[in-house]
KOLGUKE-969429 format. One record per residue: residue number from 1; residue in three letters; x, z, y of N, C-alpha, C in turn. Coordinates in steps of 0.1 Angstrom, whole numbers, always signed. Layout:
volo nudo n_east n_up n_north ca_east ca_up ca_north c_east c_up c_north
NUM ala X Z Y X Z Y X Z Y
...
This chain:
volo nudo n_east n_up n_north ca_east ca_up ca_north c_east c_up c_north
1 met -124 -55 +70 -116 -53 +80 -126 -46 +92
2 thr -120 -31 +96 -127 -16 +99 -117 -20 +115
3 his -123 -16 +126 -120 -13 +136 -125 +5 +138
4 thr -117 +14 +144 -123 +26 +152 -112 +32 +152
5 phe -116 +42 +160 -98 +57 +163 -96 +64 +164
6 ala -85 +67 +163 -77 +78 +150 -82 +89 +159
7 his -84 +96 +167 -89 +100 +177 -103 +98 +190
8 pro -112 +100 +176 -124 +97 +193 -125 +110 +198
9 tyr -125 +121 +197 -125 +132 +206 -118 +127 +221
10 met -109 +126 +222 -100 +121 +234 -111 +116 +243
11 phe -120 +106 +241 -128 +99 +250 -141 +111 +260
12 phe -135 +124 +260 -140 +134 +259 -140 +136 +274
13 leu -124 +128 +276 -120 +133 +288 -121 +121 +299
14 leu -130 +115 +298 -139 +103 +304 -149 +115 +313
15 ile -150 +124 +307 -158 +137 +322 -152 +139 +334
16 pro -135 +147 +334 -133 +149 +334 -125 +138 +349
17 leu -121 +127 +341 -115 +112 +351 -127 +113 +362
18 ala -141 +112 +353 -151 +104 +365 -152 +119 +374
19 leu -148 +130 +375 -149 +139 +387 -140 +130 +394
20 val -128 +138 +391 -121 +133 +394 -116 +121 +412
21 leu -128 +110 +402 -123 +95 +403 -135 +101 +416
22 leu -148 +106 +413 -155 +111 +428 -157 +121 +437
23 arg -141 +126 +433 -137 +137 +447 -126 +133 +450
24 ala -124 +120 +447 -111 +110 +457 -122 +98 +463
25 trp -131 +96 +458 -138 +88 +466 -140 +86 +477
26 phe -151 +106 +480 -155 +109 +483 -150 +120 +495
27 lys -138 +121 +491 -125 +132 +503 -123 +122 +512
28 pro -128 +127 +525 -123 +118 +537 -114 +123 +537
29 val -111 +107 +547 -101 +109 +550 -94 +114 +561
30 pro -83 +114 +562 -78 +124 +580 -79 +118 +591
31 ala -86 +121 +600 -88 +117 +612 -89 +120 +625
32 leu -92 +121 +635 -97 +131 +650 -114 +135 +649
33 arg -111 +141 +651 -123 +149 +654 -138 +141 +667
34 val -145 +133 +661 -153 +132 +675 -168 +131 +676
35 pro -176 +135 +686 -190 +138 +678 -197 +129 +680
36 ser -194 +113 +676 -203 +105 +672 -192 +94 +666
37 leu -198 +85 +654 -194 +74 +654 -197 +65 +656
38 arg -209 +60 +663 -215 +52 +666 -211 +42 +676
39 pro -203 +47 +688 -195 +34 +694 -180 +30 +685
40 phe -174 +37 +677 -165 +32 +664 -167 +18 +657
41 arg -182 +23 +655 -191 +13 +642 -195 +1 +648
42 ala -199 +3 +658 -202 -10 +669 -195 -15 +671
43 ala -182 -9 +679 -175 -20 +683 -165 -24 +671
44 ala -167 -22 +655 -151 -25 +646 -162 -33 +638
45 gly -172 -34 +633 -182 -43 +632 -175 -47 +615
46 pro -170 -60 +616 -166 -64 +599 -159 -51 +600
47 ala -147 -56 +603 -135 -46 +605 -139 -31 +593
48 leu -147 -24 +600 -154 -11 +589 -152 -14 +575
49 arg -165 -25 +571 -164 -35 +560 -151 -38 +550
50 arg -141 -41 +560 -127 -41 +555 -122 -28 +547
51 phe -122 -20 +556 -119 -8 +559 -126 -4 +537
52 his -133 -7 +536 -138 -1 +528 -138 -6 +511
53 leu -132 -23 +519 -131 -28 +507 -118 -22 +503
54 arg -107 -26 +512 -95 -12 +508 -97 -3 +502
55 lys -103 +5 +504 -104 +13 +496 -108 +10 +484
56 leu -117 +5 +484 -122 +0 +469 -114 -3 +459
57 ile -106 -13 +463 -98 -20 +451 -91 -6 +441
58 pro -81 -6 +453 -75 +6 +446 -83 +16 +435
59 phe -95 +23 +439 -95 +36 +434 -101 +31 +423
60 leu -108 +9 +419 -108 +6 +410 -98 +4 +398
61 leu -83 -2 +407 -72 +0 +398 -71 +13 +390
62 tyr -73 +27 +401 -72 +38 +397 -82 +43 +383
63 ala -91 +43 +386 -101 +40 +372 -99 +31 +362
64 ala -96 +21 +364 -92 +9 +350 -80 +16 +340
65 gly -72 +24 +349 -60 +30 +341 -61 +39 +337
66 gly -77 +46 +340 -72 +60 +339 -83 +55 +326
67 val -92 +51 +323 -100 +45 +317 -93 +41 +300
68 met -79 +30 +305 -70 +24 +295 -61 +37 +286
69 leu -56 +47 +298 -51 +57 +293 -58 +64 +276
70 ile -71 +67 +287 -78 +78 +275 -82 +71 +262
71 thr -87 +56 +261 -83 +49 +249 -73 +51 +242
72 ala -62 +51 +249 -49 +46 +240 -46 +59 +237
73 leu -50 +68 +240 -51 +85 +231 -61 +86 +220
74 ala -71 +84 +223 -82 +80 +210 -79 +68 +200
75 gly -63 +62 +205 -61 +57 +189 -68 +45 +187
76 pro -65 +33 +191 -78 +20 +188 -70 +17 +177
77 arg -73 +13 +168 -64 +4 +155 -79 -4 +150
78 glu -70 -9 +138 -76 -22 +132 -71 -16 +113
79 gly -79 -19 +104 -73 -14 +95 -81 -26 +84
80 met -70 -30 +71 -70 -38 +60 -74 -32 +54
81 glu -85 -28 +43 -90 -25 +32 -81 -31 +17
82 glu -71 -28 +14 -70 -26 +1 -73 -15 -14
83 ile -80 -27 -16 -81 -20 -28 -76 -21 -42
84 arg -69 -7 -48 -63 -4 -65 -73 -3 -74
85 arg -75 -11 -85 -81 -8 -94 -74 -9 -105
86 arg -76 +6 -115 -65 +11 -129 -80 +11 -137
87 ala -86 +2 -148 -93 +1 -159 -80 +9 -174
88 asp -93 +16 -178 -89 +26 -190 -96 +13 -195
89 gly -92 -1 -207 -96 -10 -209 -96 -5 -224
90 ile -112 -12 -233 -112 -11 -244 -108 -22 -254
91 asp -99 -28 -267 -99 -35 -276 -109 -37 -285
92 ile -108 -47 -286 -122 -56 -295 -118 -71 -299
93 met -125 -64 -313 -122 -79 -324 -136 -87 -323
94 val -136 -96 -322 -147 -98 -330 -142 -112 -339
95 ala -153 -108 -346 -153 -115 -358 -165 -123 -364
96 leu -162 -143 -362 -171 -152 -364 -178 -152 -373
97 asp -181 -158 -380 -184 -164 -394 -184 -183 -394
98 leu -178 -188 -399 -176 -203 -396 -179 -209 -409
99 ser -185 -203 -415 -192 -211 -432 -204 -219 -427
100 gly -206 -237 -438 -216 -243 -435 -231 -238 -427
101 ser -239 -232 -433 -247 -223 -431 -251 -222 -412
102 met -240 -216 -407 -237 -218 -389 -241 -229 -380
103 arg -244 -242 -391 -251 -252 -384 -266 -253 -391
104 ala -269 -241 -388 -284 -238 -394 -288 -242 -377
105 ile -302 -244 -372 -307 -239 -360 -315 -235 -364
106 asp -322 -223 -349 -333 -209 -360 -343 -216 -350
107 val -353 -223 -351 -361 -225 -342 -372 -217 -328
108 pro -376 -219 -315 -376 -207 -311 -394 -209 -319
109 pro -404 -197 -316 -415 -196 -311 -425 -209 -302
110 gly -415 -210 -296 -428 -223 -285 -426 -237 -294
111 ile -417 -243 -301 -415 -251 -301 -419 -257 -318
112 arg -424 -268 -316 -433 -272 -329 -436 -283 -335
113 thr -426 -293 -329 -426 -307 -333 -417 -304 -337
114 glu -408 -318 -343 -394 -324 -345 -388 -333 -334
115 arg -401 -334 -326 -395 -347 -315 -393 -331 -303
116 glu -403 -325 -305 -400 -312 -293 -380 -307 -299
117 leu -379 -306 -310 -369 -302 -306 -356 -308 -307
118 glu -358 -321 -306 -346 -330 -307 -345 -330 -296
119 val -357 -328 -283 -355 -328 -274 -348 -317 -260
120 ala -352 -301 -270 -349 -289 -266 -330 -299 -275
121 leu -330 -294 -283 -314 -302 -283 -305 -306 -281
122 ala -312 -323 -274 -306 -329 -264 -303 -320 -254
123 ser -309 -313 -249 -308 -313 -231 -300 -297 -229
124 gly -299 -289 -247 -291 -276 -250 -295 -265 -249
125 arg -314 -266 -244 -316 -254 -243 -319 -244 -259
126 val -317 -250 -272 -316 -249 -284 -306 -250 -288
127 lys -298 -245 -296 -282 -244 -298 -288 -244 -316
128 asp -269 -248 -324 -270 -241 -336 -270 -230 -334
129 arg -264 -223 -348 -263 -209 -347 -245 -211 -343
130 leu -240 -210 -343 -225 -220 -340 -229 -218 -326
131 gly -232 -224 -318 -240 -229 -311 -240 -214 -300
132 thr -249 -211 -309 -256 -199 -296 -248 -185 -297
133 ala -243 -183 -312 -236 -176 -310 -223 -175 -301
134 lys -209 -188 -302 -201 -188 -293 -205 -187 -277
135 glu -214 -195 -271 -223 -188 -261 -218 -178 -255
136 glu -228 -168 -264 -236 -154 -264 -215 -146 -259
137 ile -211 -151 -269 -198 -146 -272 -189 -143 -266
138 ala -189 -162 -253 -183 -162 -242 -190 -154 -231
139 lys -196 -158 -231 -206 -142 -218 -200 -133 -220
140 phe -197 -126 -231 -194 -111 -234 -179 -110 -231
141 ile -175 -119 -235 -161 -118 -229 -157 -121 -216
142 gln -164 -129 -210 -164 -125 -192 -170 -114 -185
143 ala -174 -105 -191 -186 -100 -187 -174 -87 -190
144 arg -160 -88 -194 -151 -72 -197 -137 -77 -195
145 pro -135 -83 -182 -125 -86 -176 -111 -77 -180
146 asn -112 -64 -184 -109 -52 -184 -100 -51 -200
147 asp -109 -59 -207 -102 -54 -223 -97 -66 -230
148 arg -93 -58 -239 -82 -69 -247 -94 -73 -260
149 ile -91 -85 -261 -103 -91 -269 -100 -99 -279
150 gly -100 -100 -293 -93 -111 -298 -105 -114 -311
151 leu -100 -123 -316 -109 -130 -323 -111 -135 -334
152 ile -119 -131 -349 -114 -136 -362 -118 -147 -368
153 ala -117 -150 -371 -128 -171 -379 -127 -166 -395
154 phe -140 -165 -396 -145 -162 -414 -149 -173 -423
155 ala -145 -170 -432 -157 -181 -442 -156 -174 -456
156 pro -145 -182 -465 -141 -176 -479 -131 -162 -476
157 leu -118 -167 -464 -112 -157 -459 -112 -159 -439
158 pro -106 -149 -437 -101 -149 -426 -93 -153 -421
159 tyr -92 -161 -410 -83 -162 -394 -84 -157 -385
160 val -70 -156 -376 -66 -140 -366 -69 -158 -361
161 val -74 -157 -352 -76 -171 -342 -69 -168 -329
162 cys -69 -155 -327 -62 -148 -316 -63 -133 -314
163 pro -47 -131 -312 -48 -116 -313 -53 -109 -302
164 pro -55 -92 -302 -66 -88 -291 -54 -93 -271
165 thr -58 -98 -264 -53 -104 -251 -59 -102 -239
166 leu -60 -100 -227 -63 -99 -215 -63 -118 -207
167 asp -55 -123 -217 -59 -141 -212 -73 -142 -218
168 his -85 -140 -210 -94 -142 -219 -100 -167 -218
169 ala -92 -168 -208 -95 -180 -205 -89 -187 -218
170 trp -79 -183 -227 -71 -191 -233 -77 -183 -248
171 leu -88 -170 -246 -90 -168 -257 -109 -178 -260
172 ile -110 -179 -245 -124 -185 -251 -127 -202 -250
173 ala -108 -205 -247 -109 -229 -252 -107 -218 -267
174 asn -101 -213 -274 -101 -212 -289 -112 -211 -298
175 leu -119 -199 -290 -132 -196 -292 -144 -214 -295
176 asp -140 -221 -281 -149 -231 -278 -144 -242 -290
177 arg -138 -246 -295 -122 -253 -304 -136 -253 -323
178 leu -139 -237 -321 -143 -231 -338 -153 -245 -337
179 glu -154 -247 -352 -163 -253 -365 -169 -252 -369
180 ser -185 -248 -377 -189 -244 -385 -186 -252 -403
181 gly -180 -250 -411 -179 -257 -424 -162 -256 -423
182 ser -156 -255 -414 -142 -265 -409 -131 -251 -424
183 ile -129 -238 -424 -125 -234 -434 -132 -230 -439
184 gly -143 -237 -449 -154 -239 -460 -167 -229 -463
185 asp -173 -226 -472 -186 -227 -469 -190 -208 -473
186 ala -185 -205 -481 -189 -193 -489 -187 -182 -476
187 thr -192 -170 -484 -190 -158 -469 -187 -148 -479
188 gly -169 -146 -471 -164 -129 -469 -166 -123 -462
189 ile -171 -110 -462 -178 -98 -447 -163 -92 -448
190 ala -160 -87 -465 -152 -76 -462 -136 -78 -456
191 gly -137 -92 -454 -114 -92 -448 -117 -94 -435
192 pro -129 -102 -433 -124 -97 -416 -125 -88 -408
193 val -133 -80 -415 -135 -61 -410 -124 -62 -412
194 ala -116 -60 -428 -104 -55 -431 -91 -62 -422
195 ser -88 -70 -419 -83 -72 -407 -84 -77 -395
196 ala -95 -72 -389 -93 -69 -377 -94 -53 -377
197 val -96 -42 -386 -92 -31 -390 -73 -29 -386
198 gln -68 -42 -392 -52 -41 -389 -45 -44 -377
199 arg -56 -49 -367 -53 -52 -360 -52 -41 -351
200 leu -58 -36 -345 -61 -30 -339 -67 -10 -343
201 lys -55 -6 -352 -52 +4 -363 -41 +15 -352
202 asp -32 +5 -345 -21 +8 -337 -30 +9 -326
203 ser -35 +3 -323 -40 +0 -306 -34 +16 -301
204 asp -36 +18 -286 -30 +25 -278 -48 +26 -267
205 ser -53 +22 -274 -65 +17 -264 -72 +32 -265
206 lys -80 +33 -255 -91 +53 -258 -102 +49 -266
207 arg -103 +37 -268 -115 +26 -280 -111 +22 -281
208 ser -117 +13 -295 -122 +3 -307 -126 -2 -310
209 ile -134 -17 -307 -142 -22 -323 -143 -28 -325
210 ile -153 -34 -334 -151 -44 -343 -166 -52 -338
211 val -165 -66 -337 -185 -77 -332 -183 -87 -344
212 leu -195 -78 -357 -185 -87 -367 -204 -94 -370
213 phe -199 -115 -364 -214 -119 -367 -217 -126 -381
214 thr -222 -128 -384 -228 -139 -401 -242 -138 -402
215 asp -242 -152 -408 -257 -150 -412 -255 -157 -426
216 gly -246 -147 -432 -250 -153 -448 -245 -140 -452
217 ala -248 -130 -471 -247 -126 -478 -236 -130 -478
218 asn -225 -115 -480 -212 -117 -490 -218 -125 -504
219 asn -205 -127 -507 -210 -138 -516 -190 -142 -522
220 val -184 -133 -516 -169 -134 -523 -157 -121 -530
221 asn -156 -125 -543 -151 -116 -550 -136 -108 -543
222 ala -137 -99 -535 -124 -93 -529 -121 -83 -533
223 lys -107 -81 -533 -104 -62 -539 -108 -51 -531
224 val -115 -55 -517 -116 -43 -509 -133 -49 -505
225 thr -145 -37 -511 -159 -42 -505 -162 -45 -494
226 pro -168 -51 -487 -178 -44 -472 -177 -30 -469
227 arg -182 -24 -481 -186 -10 -476 -173 -5 -476
228 gln -159 -6 -484 -147 -4 -488 -139 -8 -472
229 ala -142 -20 -466 -143 -20 -452 -145 -15 -441
230 ala -160 -13 -443 -165 -2 -433 -160 +13 -433
231 lys -154 +18 -442 -149 +29 -448 -136 +25 -435
232 leu -133 +18 -440 -115 +16 -436 -116 +21 -419
233 ala -132 +13 -415 -130 +16 -400 -131 +25 -395
234 glu -141 +31 -408 -142 +45 -397 -128 +57 -397
235 thr -119 +52 -410 -106 +56 -414 -102 +65 -397
236 phe -102 +54 -394 -96 +44 -379 -95 +49 -370
237 asp -111 +53 -371 -129 +57 -357 -125 +40 -348
238 ile -127 +35 -360 -131 +21 -351 -144 +18 -356
239 thr -154 +16 -343 -167 +11 -343 -168 +0 -346
240 leu -181 -9 -359 -180 -16 -368 -195 -22 -355
241 tyr -200 -35 -354 -214 -29 -344 -214 -49 -356
242 thr -225 -48 -365 -235 -61 -372 -240 -68 -364
243 val -242 -78 -366 -250 -91 -356 -258 -102 -370
244 gly -266 -101 -374 -272 -108 -383 -282 -119 -379
245 ile -275 -130 -379 -277 -139 -370 -290 -151 -383
246 gly -301 -159 -379 -315 -161 -391 -322 -157 -387
247 ser -333 -166 -390 -349 -162 -386 -351 -174 -402
248 gln -361 -169 -398 -377 -176 -414 -383 -192 -410
249 asn -380 -192 -399 -383 -203 -396 -368 -214 -392
250 ser -362 -216 -390 -353 -224 -396 -353 -235 -400
251 val -341 -246 -397 -340 -258 -398 -324 -261 -405
252 met -324 -271 -409 -306 -278 -407 -313 -294 -404
253 lys -304 -301 -403 -302 -315 -393 -295 -322 -405
254 phe -300 -333 -413 -292 -338 -416 -289 -359 -412
255 asp -280 -362 -413 -279 -378 -407 -276 -386 -423
256 ser -287 -394 -423 -286 -405 -435 -283 -419 -424
257 met -284 -428 -434 -281 -439 -432 -302 -448 -426
258 leu -311 -438 -431 -321 -439 -424 -329 -433 -416
259 gly -319 -419 -406 -313 -422 -393 -317 -402 -400
260 ser -314 -393 -384 -316 -381 -394 -328 -374 -394
261 ser -335 -360 -401 -342 -353 -402 -338 -337 -401
262 phe -345 -328 -401 -347 -313 -401 -354 -312 -411
263 gln -348 -301 -418 -349 -294 -435 -348 -285 -432
264 pro -357 -277 -442 -361 -262 -438 -351 -253 -450
265 val -345 -241 -442 -336 -235 -453 -342 -222 -444
266 thr -337 -211 -450 -343 -199 -451 -326 -189 -452
267 gly -334 -178 -447 -324 -170 -442 -318 -163 -450
268 ser -302 -163 -450 -299 -154 -464 -289 -142 -457
269 phe -282 -133 -450 -280 -127 -451 -282 -111 -455
270 asp -273 -105 -453 -282 -87 -461 -281 -77 -452
271 glu -295 -77 -446 -300 -68 -436 -289 -53 -443
272 lys -299 -50 -447 -295 -42 -455 -279 -37 -457
273 leu -268 -43 -455 -258 -43 -458 -252 -39 -448
274 leu -254 -47 -434 -252 -48 -419 -253 -37 -418
275 arg -266 -29 -421 -265 -25 -412 -259 -9 -420
276 glu -261 -8 -430 -252 +2 -435 -236 +0 -434
277 met -227 -9 -429 -215 -7 -427 -217 -5 -410
278 ala -230 -9 -406 -227 -1 -395 -229 +10 -389
279 asp -236 +16 -399 -238 +32 -397 -226 +43 -401
280 thr -225 +30 -412 -206 +43 -413 -201 +46 -403
281 thr -198 +37 -393 -187 +43 -386 -191 +45 -374
282 gly -211 +47 -371 -210 +49 -360 -220 +41 -354
283 gly -219 +25 -353 -222 +17 -346 -231 +11 -347
284 val -243 +2 -349 -253 -3 -346 -252 -20 -353
285 tyr -271 -17 -360 -265 -36 -367 -277 -42 -358
286 tyr -278 -48 -352 -288 -62 -349 -287 -74 -355
287 lys -303 -80 -351 -309 -90 -358 -311 -96 -347
288 ala -306 -111 -350 -303 -117 -340 -313 -131 -342
289 ala -328 -133 -346 -333 -145 -352 -334 -156 -339
290 asp -326 -163 -329 -325 -167 -317 -322 -164 -303
291 gly -316 -178 -297 -310 -173 -291 -312 -162 -279
292 glu -324 -162 -281 -331 -150 -269 -328 -137 -273
293 ser -330 -137 -283 -326 -117 -296 -315 -116 -295
294 met -299 -128 -294 -285 -123 -298 -284 -119 -283
295 ala -292 -128 -270 -285 -122 -258 -286 -111 -263
296 lys -300 -101 -259 -300 -95 -257 -297 -83 -270
297 ala -287 -86 -278 -282 -77 -290 -269 -80 -283
298 met -259 -84 -272 -247 -86 -272 -248 -76 -254
299 glu -263 -80 -251 -262 -71 -237 -260 -53 -238
300 gln -266 -58 -256 -270 -41 -257 -254 -37 -261
301 ile -246 -42 -270 -237 -36 -272 -221 -37 -260
302 asp -229 -40 -246 -220 -42 -237 -222 -31 -227
303 lys -241 -24 -230 -242 -16 -222 -237 -3 -233
304 leu -236 -6 -244 -226 +14 -252 -214 +12 -248
305 glu -206 +1 -244 -186 +0 -249 -190 +2 -232
306 lys -186 +12 -224 -181 +9 -209 -167 +10 -214
307 thr -166 +3 -200 -150 +6 -193 -153 +13 -186
308 ser -138 +31 -183 -140 +35 -169 -131 +25 -163
309 val -134 +30 -150 -126 +23 -139 -120 +34 -127
310 glu -114 +30 -125 -113 +39 -115 -102 +35 -103
311 gln -111 +40 -91 -112 +27 -77 -102 +31 -65
312 asn -86 +32 -66 -87 +35 -46 -86 +27 -45
313 ile -92 +33 -23 -91 +26 -14 -78 +29 -7
314 ile -69 +16 +3 -60 +23 +6 -58 +15 +16
315 val -58 +19 +28 -62 +12 +43 -49 +16 +51
316 asn -47 -3 +55 -31 -8 +59 -38 -5 +75
317 trp -30 +4 +86 -38 +5 +99 -28 -5 +113
318 lys -33 -8 +118 -32 -16 +126 -31 -8 +140
319 glu -19 -3 +145 -20 +6 +159 -22 -7 +173
320 phe -34 -2 +183 -37 -3 +195 -30 -3 +211
321 tyr -26 +11 +201 -22 +21 +214 -15 +13 +227
322 pro -11 +14 +217 +9 +6 +230 +2 -8 +235
323 leu -11 -14 +234 -15 -22 +243 -21 -19 +253
324 phe -31 -10 +246 -39 +4 +260 -25 +13 +270
325 cys -13 +17 +262 -5 +19 +269 -5 +9 +285
326 gly +0 -3 +283 +9 -11 +292 -3 -13 +299
327 leu -19 -12 +294 -31 -20 +304 -28 -8 +311
328 ala -32 +8 +314 -33 +19 +314 -20 +19 +328
329 ile -5 +15 +321 +4 +19 +332 +2 -2 +346
330 ala -1 -13 +343 -2 -20 +348 -13 -19 +359
331 phe -24 -8 +356 -31 -7 +362 -30 +3 +378
332 leu -23 +19 +366 -19 +21 +376 -9 +17 +385
333 leu -2 +15 +378 +9 +5 +396 +2 -4 +400
334 ala -5 -15 +398 -10 -21 +409 -23 -16 +419
335 gly -28 -5 +418 -30 +9 +421 -21 +12 +430
336 phe -10 +14 +431 -4 +25 +440 +3 +17 +444
337 val +7 +2 +442 +11 -6 +453 +10 -12 +462
338 tyr -10 -16 +456 -17 -24 +467 -21 -7 +474
339 glu -19 +0 +472 -21 +16 +483 -13 +19 +497
340 his -2 +14 +488 +10 +22 +500 +19 +10 +500
341 ala +15 -3 +499 +26 -12 +499 +15 -25 +509
342 leu +4 -28 +501 -6 -38 +502 -14 -36 +517
343 arg -19 -23 +512 -30 -19 +520 -25 -11 +534
344 val -10 -12 +538 -5 +1 +551 -10 -12 +559
345 ser -12 -9 +577 -15 -14 +584 -10 -4 +593
346 ile -5 -13 +607 +0 -8 +621 -9 -5 +627
347 pro -17 +3 +635 -28 +3 +642 -26 -2 +660
């Protein structure tokens, strides 16, 4: 809310108003010329003070009326700002690996024992690969309210979980329900890229990107190879970002009748292939060895792909000059009535 004046320069009129008021105050009242007023003052006593009071009241009323009139001319108003935003969003498809290996846990450097790992998992400080990816993808989605974002899950084959949409609450709800191993254990990298290109190739947005997350090497024989899929993305001017998930210090949790245990596993994603695919489209490859590096990768992608937003501020004004005009008329009228009716006395 803004309070201001449409014509503040009108307040310069207060200077001539002050001169007029001073002239009116010191202007002598018509009277008989006498050598001295002392005898009259002595005889008048309190009556003389009443005379000054009768002169002061209309003077103040006329002064207030003049100030109110000048304030009305200055245009007092109150503005309510209305912000209108126009965003040129980006269309994004996120491809997330759901193979069984996404249940693996990449152990952070500070954790040395199984007990420490159990505590970290129980507290949520450490998650498995899928849990970490889902958390960072959700943050990425929430940070881009003006972009249409879709989701593809893949293992041997790709499945469109959600087409590009601005309904990000629904998108995140679909992301949350994904489980590793639910659609198979193999990893086909070409399929999700080709499927994402199919969704984005006719997009009317100024820019389209794909973000691929995987922790495995391509082990599915398909008609289209991963490099061909990347070339297809380049053909339609779609940028591909690839994120390889996994580290050399990773374990898988197994439950048995004797209890749970952690078994070491090795990262198996094809770093060279993922880098070549990203380079083909002008994108970037990121290695996410743990939750912290995954967060940094998503932060970098967010910075590289900025949405342009134009913001227009429209102000709806509420004018107060009628109120001040009314007050000016009231003060001036009260001064006139007091001076020419109430103040009149017969000698």
